[in-house]
C-alpha positions in Angstrom: 0.0 0.0 0.0 1.4 3.4 -1.0 1.8 6.1 1.6 0.4 9.4 0.3 2.1 11.6 2.9 5.4 13.2 1.8 7.4 14.5 4.7 10.3 17.0 4.8 12.2 16.3 8.0 15.1 17.7 10.0 17.2 15.5 12.3 19.5 16.8 15.1 22.6 14.6 15.3 24.4 13.8 18.5 27.0 16.4 17.6 24.3 19.1 17.4 24.4 19.4 13.6 21.3 19.2 11.5 20.4 16.8 8.6 17.4 17.5 6.3 15.7 15.0 4.2 12.5 13.7 2.5 10.6 10.5 3.2 7.2 8.9 2.9 7.7 6.9 6.1 9.3 9.0 8.9 9.4 6.3 11.6 11.1 3.8 9.2 13.5 6.4 7.9 14.5 7.6 11.4 15.1 4.0 12.5 17.2 3.4 9.4 19.4 6.5 10.3 19.8 5.3 13.9 20.8 1.8 12.7 23.7 3.4 10.9 22.2 2.6 7.5 20.9 6.0 6.6 22.8 8.9 5.1 26.6 8.9 5.0 26.4 12.2 7.0 24.4 10.8 9.9 26.3 7.5 10.3 29.2 8.9 12.4 26.8 11.3 14.3 24.4 8.9 16.0 22.0 8.9 17.6 19.8 11.3 15.7 16.4 12.6 16.7 13.6 14.3 14.7 13.3 17.9 15.6 11.1 19.3 12.8 8.7 18.0 10.1 6.3 19.3 7.5 3.9 17.2 5.5 3.1 17.8 1.8 0.6 16.4 -0.7 3.3 15.7 -3.3 6.9 14.5 -3.3 8.0 17.5 -5.4 6.7 19.9 -2.8 8.5 18.1 0.0 11.8 17.9 -2.0 11.5 21.7 -2.8 11.2 22.4 0.9 14.2 20.2 1.6 16.3 22.0 -1.0 15.2 25.5 0.2 16.0 24.6 3.8 19.5 23.4 2.9 20.2 26.8 1.3 19.8 28.6 4.7 22.5 29.4 7.2 22.4 27.8 10.7 20.6 30.6 12.5 17.9 30.7 9.8 17.5 26.9 10.2 17.2 27.2 14.0 14.5 29.9 13.7 12.4 27.5 11.7 13.1 24.5 13.9 12.7 26.1 17.3 9.7 28.2 16.6 10.0 31.3 14.4 8.5 29.7 11.4 9.3 32.2 8.6 8.4 31.2 5.1 11.3 29.7 3.2 11.4 31.2 -0.3 10.5 28.6 -2.9 13.1 29.2 -5.6 
């Protein structure tokens, strides 16, 4: 059965850095990261925890959000994650 939710997510790694990604199964993807089988970036920075998510109707929207988020500097990312949810421009 296909999952129709498309999620942009941000993980906080054990070293305090952030990792942003896209998935259609957040619980499974987070478990994969924490098993050391996720992204190359997160593998040496375990454990990771989900600190922010947004759900979209389409994969393309979620991936656009991921891309836009990755273009921001650390302080802009923190404002989004920790509460000041300013709109990310959709370039």
